[in-house]
N, C-alpha and C positions, 0 to 999 in steps of 0.2 A: 725236570726233577722227578716226576712220577715214573719215568722210564727206568730209574735206578732201582726201583723196587722189584725184587725177584718174585715171580709168581709160579709156584709149582704146577699150576693149572695150565700155564701158557702152552707148553708143548702138547699136552693132551687136547686142549681146545683147538690148536692149530691142525692137529691130525684129524680130529673130528670134522673140522671146517672143510678140509680137503675132501674127505670121504662123502660129505653131504652137499657138495657144491652144486650138483645137478638139481636135486629137489629145491634148493634155495634159489637157483636160477629160475625155475618154473614159478616159484612164489613171487619173485621180483617181477617177472614178466606179467603175471596175472594182475598184480597191483598197479603196474604202470598202465596196462590196457584199460583198467577201470577209471583212470584219471585223465587220459588224453584222447583226442579224437582219431588217432591212428588205429587202424584195425590191429588186433593183437598179433595176427600172422605177419604184419608188416613192420612191427616194432624193431625186429631184427630180421630184415628181408632175405637173408641168405644164411645157410648153415655156418659159413665162416664168421659172419657177424654174431650169430648166436653163440659161437664158441668164445667170443670176447668175454662173456660174463664169467664162465669158469676160470679163465685166466686172471680176471680181476680178483676173483675170490682167492685164487692161489697166491696172488701177490699180497693180499691182506693177511692170509695165513702165515706167510713168510715173515711179514713185519711183526705180527703178534708173537711169533716164536722168538724173534731176535730183533727187538726194537732198535738196537744199536746200529743195525744195518738199514739205514734210511732208504726210502724209495727214491732211486736216482734215475736220471734220464736214460741210462743204458738198459734199464730193466724192461722186459717184454710188457709188463703191466702198464708202463707209461705209454708205449706205442699204441696199445689197445685202447687206453683211455682217450688218446688224441683222435684215433679213428672214430671212436664213438661220438666225439664232439663234432666231427665233420658230418657224420651220418645224421645226427639230430638237427643240424642246421639245414641239410638238404631235405629233411622230412618236414620242415616247418615248425619244429618244436620252438617254443619261446625259451629265453634264458631261465625264466622262472620254472618252466617244466623240466629243464635239465637239472636244476637244483633240487626240485621236488623228487626227481628220479633217484637221486642219491640219498635224499632223506628217506625214501621208501626202502632203499637198500640198507641203510643204517638201522631202520626199524626191524627188517627181516633178520639181520645179523644179531641185533640185541635180543630178539626173541629166541634165536638159536642159542645164544650165550646162556640165557636163563634156563632153557630146557636142558642144555648139556650139563650145566653145573649140578642140577638135581640128580643126574644119573651117574656122576663121576664120584667114585669113592676115594676122595683125595682131600685131606685137610687143607683149608685155605682161610687166611684171615681176611676180614673185610677190606683192609688196605690193599692186599694182594689181588683180591677180586676186582677192586676198582681200577687197579693198575692194568689188568687185562682188558677191562672195558675201555679204558682210556686209549690203550694201544689200538684197539679195534676201531674206535671212532676217529682216532687221528689218521689211521690208514685210509678210511673212507673219505675224510676231509681232503687228504692229499690228492687222491685220484679224482675227486669231485672238482678240485681246483684245476687239475690238468685238463680234464674234459671241458670245463667251462671256459678256460683260457683259450683253448684251441677253437672252440665254438665262436667266441667273441673276436678272435684274431681273423678268422676267415670271413666273418660277417663284416668286419671293418674293412678288409681288403675289397670285398664286394661292393661296399658302399662307396669307396674311393673310385673304383672302376666305373660304377654307375654315374658318379658325379662328373667324371671326365667325359663319358659318352654324352651326358646331358649338355655339357658345355659345347662339345662339337656339334651336337644336334641343334642347339640354339643358334649357333653361327649359321649353319646351313638353312635353318628355318627362317631366320631373319632375312637372309639374302633372297630366299624364295618369295616371301611375302612382300619385301620391298619392291621386287621386280613386278609383281602382279599389281600392287597398289599404284606403282608408277604407270603401268599400262592403262589401268582404269582412269587415273587422273589425266593422262595424255589424251586418251580417246574422248573423255568428257570435255576437255578444252577444245578439241577439234570440232565437236558438235556445235559449238557456239560461233564458229567461223561462217561468214556469209556464203562462201563458195560451197560449203558443205550443206547449208540449209537448202540450197536450190538443187542439190544432187541427191536423189533418192538412193542410188547405189552406194554412195559414200556414207550417207547416214546409216544405212543398213550395216555397212562394214564396221563402222565405229561402235554402233550399238552392240554388234556381235562381239567385238573385243571386250567391251565392258561386261556383257553377260557371261562370256566364257571365263574371264578371269574371276568374276564374282563367284561363279560356280566352283572353280578350282580352289579358291580360298575357303569356301564352305567345306569342301572335301578335306582340305588340310586340317581344318578345325575338328572335323569328325574323327580323323585319324589321330589327332592329338588326344581327344577324349578317350579313344580306344587305348592309346598308350598309357594314359593315366590310370585307367582301370586295370591294365595288366601289371602296373607297377605296385599293386597292393601287397599287403603282407602275405607271405606264403601260408600263414595259418588260416587265411580266408579261402584258400583253394578248396574247390569241391570236386571230388573224384567220382566219376560215373563210368559206366561201361562204354567202350568205344562205339558200338553200334548205335547207341542212343545219341551220341554226339554227332555222328555222321547223319543220322536221320534229321536232327534239328538243323544242321547246316543246310541240308538239301531243302528243308521246308522253308527256311528264310529266303532262299534264292529261287524258289519255284516260279514266282511271278515274273521275275527278271528273265529266267530261262524261257518261259512260255512266250514272252514278248519277242524274243529273238529266235524262236523256233529251235531251241536247244533242249535236248532231253538230258536230265540228270539221272545217271544210273548208279546203283550201289551193288557191289559184288555181294554174293550170298554168303561168302565165308569170312566176313569181317570177324576177327577174334574178339571174344568177350573179355578183353583185358581192361583194367581200370586206367583211366587217364584223367588229367586235369581238364575239367569240362570247359572252363572259359578259354584256356590257352589253345586247346586243340580245336575248339569251335572257331576261334579267331583265325587260326591257320587255314582251316578247311574253307571257310567262307571267302577268304582271300584267293585261295587256289581255284576254287570252283568259279567264282565271279570272273577271274582272269580267263578261264577256259570259255566262259560264256561270251565275254567281251571280244575275244580274239577268235571266235568261231569263223569258219570259212564260208562266206556267203555263196560261194559257187556250189556248195554241197547241199543236196536235198536232205540227207540224214546227218544232222549235227548233234553231237553228244559230248558229255563230260561224265567220266566214271570214276568213282572212289573205290580203291582197293586197299587191302591191308593184310599184313602177315606178321607173325612172330619169328624172329631169327634168334635162335638160342646161342648164347655165347659159351666159350670154353670154360669160363669161370662159374657157370650156373646162372648168370644174370640174363643177358640177352637184350634185345631191343624190339620195339614195335615199329614196323615200317609202314607208313601211310603214304599212298600214292594217289595222285589225281591225274588221270589220263584224259586227253582230249584229241579230237581229230580236226583241230583248227589250223590256222595258218603257220603255227610253229614259231620258234625263236631262232634267229641267226646264231650260229655257233659262237661267233666273237662276242655276242651280247649275253650269252648264257650265264656267265658269272656276274656280270655287271647289273643284271636285273634285280639283284638283291641289295644293291646300294640305294641309299636314300635319294629320292627325287630322280632316279634314273628311269627313263622310258626307252624301250627298245626301238620304238618308231615314233619319233617326235612329230612326224608329218601326219600321223594317223589321227582320224577324227574321234577315235575311241577315248572315252573319258578316263581320267586317272591322274593322281597326283605324284606317283612314283614313290609313295611311302609304304604301300601295302605289303610288298614282298620283303622290304627291309624289316617291317614289323614282324613278319613271319619268321625271318631268320633270327632276330633277336629274341623272340619268344621261345623258339626251339632251343636256342643256346642257353637261355636262362633256365631251362628244364634239363640241361645236360645233354641235349641232342644237337641236331644240325638240320639244315634245310638246303636243298639244291634242285637244279633243273637238269633234265636229260632230254635228248632228242629221241624220236621214234626210230627204230631200225628198219632197214629195207625200204620198200616203196611206200609204207604207211606214213602219212603226214601227221603233224600235230606235235604235242609236247607231253612230257611227264614231269610233274612237280612232286618232289618227295620230301618227307619229314621222317627222321628217325629219332625215337625217344627211348630212354632207358625203360625197360620192362621188368624190373626186379620183382614186382608183385606177381607177374605171371609165373615166375619160377616157383612161387610158393603155393600155387593152386593145389598141387597134390598133397601139400601138408596141411591144408585147411581142415577145420573140424568138420 
């Protein structure tokens, strides 16, 4: 009903809105940065995303000028609003923060409306002015709904995907624990047999079975605790510089490395890009501990080395590549892909401890951050393995734009 009122100010305000869109974008950005935990240079981590906001403002100006032309799915403003919803989910914004973001935009635009009306020499009745304000706020509400709907849709898809993975994981885990419990129970029963009581070697064998399976079950539980910590809300993620994470992972495994005569090395040129502290530390400790476990006992000089670099992408984003090199016994080519599957071990006959969950956790953690994890063989005569993680490094692309 209100849209039927003609406002002589509408065209003038729409024109002013377009001409002032960049200053308003800056005001919106500043106010968002004051309310959320994301660094202001990362709210729109690329120039392309920053350009979303002027396009949103243009769409609002068009609607204010001609409210009969409803905001439809074909309009560029709709695509940009949907992309903004995807970005906010990836950044860990809550749904409340997404709604608040548009509330801030509405406030910025309303202030603009008031300031502009004061400077325009155009007669306008109160009802006509209210009609202009109504058009402006209806436009904000529409694009807010589009952004929030896309945010919730992708979040829901991710939840269903996690639920399916959890069901598959529970089946595998149940099978693993049942086998180990059966082994413990069987060995315990054998210890009560009279022929075992009189045979020290057999007793030692069955006690070893019980002990080994108990230890492996404990490791499974520790891995489950790790998974539960990693499944926290993205808003709880803490970003720190990559060199700090590498140093912390090396510190945690220093004693284990010393016990096995393995040196943990860190390249001097680790880039100072921000990463998710808990996620990357988890990946690195798994990679480094594997390098330590599978060190070559025939070598006098045994080492594991962490390296990293930034690979810039054509679109201005790029990736951070983290590599863990070792000079250990290596992984057979046919097992290189399977080592990232849950409960898979490349050498089941090895006495090396492990549940087969560690690398699968690394892979799922990397994928949850939009990256990937894989293993490579050393080239030439050099032995050992290279385990890699690549993660999006959009924030690195913004370093030059930082204040």
